[in-house]
C-alpha positions in Angstrom: -17.5 0.2 -15.6 -17.9 3.9 -16.1 -15.1 5.8 -17.9 -12.8 8.0 -15.8 -13.1 11.7 -16.4 -9.4 12.6 -16.4 -10.1 16.3 -17.0 -10.8 16.5 -13.2 -7.5 14.8 -12.3 -5.9 17.6 -10.2 -3.5 15.3 -8.4 -1.8 13.6 -11.4 -3.3 10.2 -10.8 -3.6 9.4 -14.5 0.2 9.0 -14.7 0.1 6.3 -12.0 -2.4 4.0 -13.7 0.0 2.4 -16.2 2.4 1.5 -13.4 -0.4 0.2 -11.2 -1.7 -1.9 -14.0 1.7 -3.5 -14.5 1.8 -4.3 -10.7 -1.7 -5.8 -10.9 -0.7 -7.9 -13.9 2.6 -9.2 -12.3 1.2 -10.0 -8.9 -1.8 -12.3 -8.9 -2.3 -11.6 -5.2 -3.5 -8.1 -6.2 -6.1 -9.5 -8.4 -7.4 -12.5 -6.5 -5.8 -12.5 -3.1 -7.7 -12.5 0.2 -8.0 -8.9 1.5 -7.0 -8.4 5.2 -7.6 -4.9 6.3 -5.4 -3.4 9.1 -6.0 -0.2 11.0 -4.3 2.3 13.2 -6.9 4.0 15.3 -4.8 7.1 15.9 -4.7 7.8 12.1 -8.2 7.4 10.6 -6.9 8.7 7.2 -4.4 5.9 7.0 -5.7 2.8 5.1 -3.6 -0.3 5.5 -4.1 -3.8 4.2 -2.7 -7.1 3.0 -3.6 -9.3 0.1 -2.5 -12.9 0.2 -2.4 -15.6 -2.4 -0.3 -18.8 -2.7 2.4 -17.7 -0.4 2.8 -14.1 -1.7 1.7 -11.2 0.5 1.2 -7.7 -0.8 1.0 -4.9 1.7 -0.4 -1.5 0.9 -0.7 1.8 2.9 -2.5 4.9 1.6 -2.6 8.2 3.4 -6.0 9.6 2.4 -5.3 12.9 4.1 -3.2 16.0 3.3 -1.0 15.9 6.4 2.0 13.6 6.5 1.8 10.6 8.9 4.7 8.9 10.8 3.6 5.6 12.3 5.1 2.5 13.8 2.8 -0.6 13.6 3.8 -3.4 16.1 2.7 -6.2 13.9 5.1 -9.0 12.9 2.8 -9.7 9.9 3.8 -6.3 8.4 7.6 -6.7 8.8 10.0 -7.7 6.0 8.3 -6.2 2.9 10.2 -5.0 -0.1 9.0 -1.9 -1.9 7.2 -2.4 -5.2 5.8 1.1 -5.6 5.2 4.3 -3.7 6.6 7.4 -2.2 6.5 6.5 1.5 9.7 6.0 3.6 9.7 2.7 5.5 11.7 0.5 7.7 11.0 -3.0 9.0 12.5 -5.4 11.5 11.2 -8.7 12.8 8.1 -7.5 14.6 7.1 -4.0 13.4 6.8 -1.7 10.5 7.7 2.0 10.6 6.5 4.4 7.9 6.6 8.1 7.0 3.9 8.7 4.5 3.4 12.1 2.9 0.0 13.6 2.5 -1.8 11.6 -0.1 1.2 9.3 -0.2 1.2 5.5 -0.7 3.3 2.3 -0.4 2.9 -1.1 -2.0 5.3 -3.9 -1.0 5.6 -7.6 -1.2 7.1 -10.6 0.4 7.0 -14.3 -0.3 6.3 -17.0 2.3 7.2 -19.8 0.0 
């Protein structure tokens, strides 16, 4: 691995790394889970995905663009997550996920199917 040059960190990402490392340590699905990418064609800058392992699902959404995104994804697999980390507003019901993600915003949530 190459070291990160933090002198070029103009978005304050360095401060997020300790929290993300704790999440990764505490949720094995983030380390070893099967990755299931999701997409919303209308928003090419929105990266969505699931990681699953042993009944735990981790959902993540990252807005890679500067403009905020408001989206509803009609996918029952994305409903019912609890926030672990992130600055996106979200709502879920039994068959859809609604999100308001600021520019360069993110969300990580989990649920257990055990």
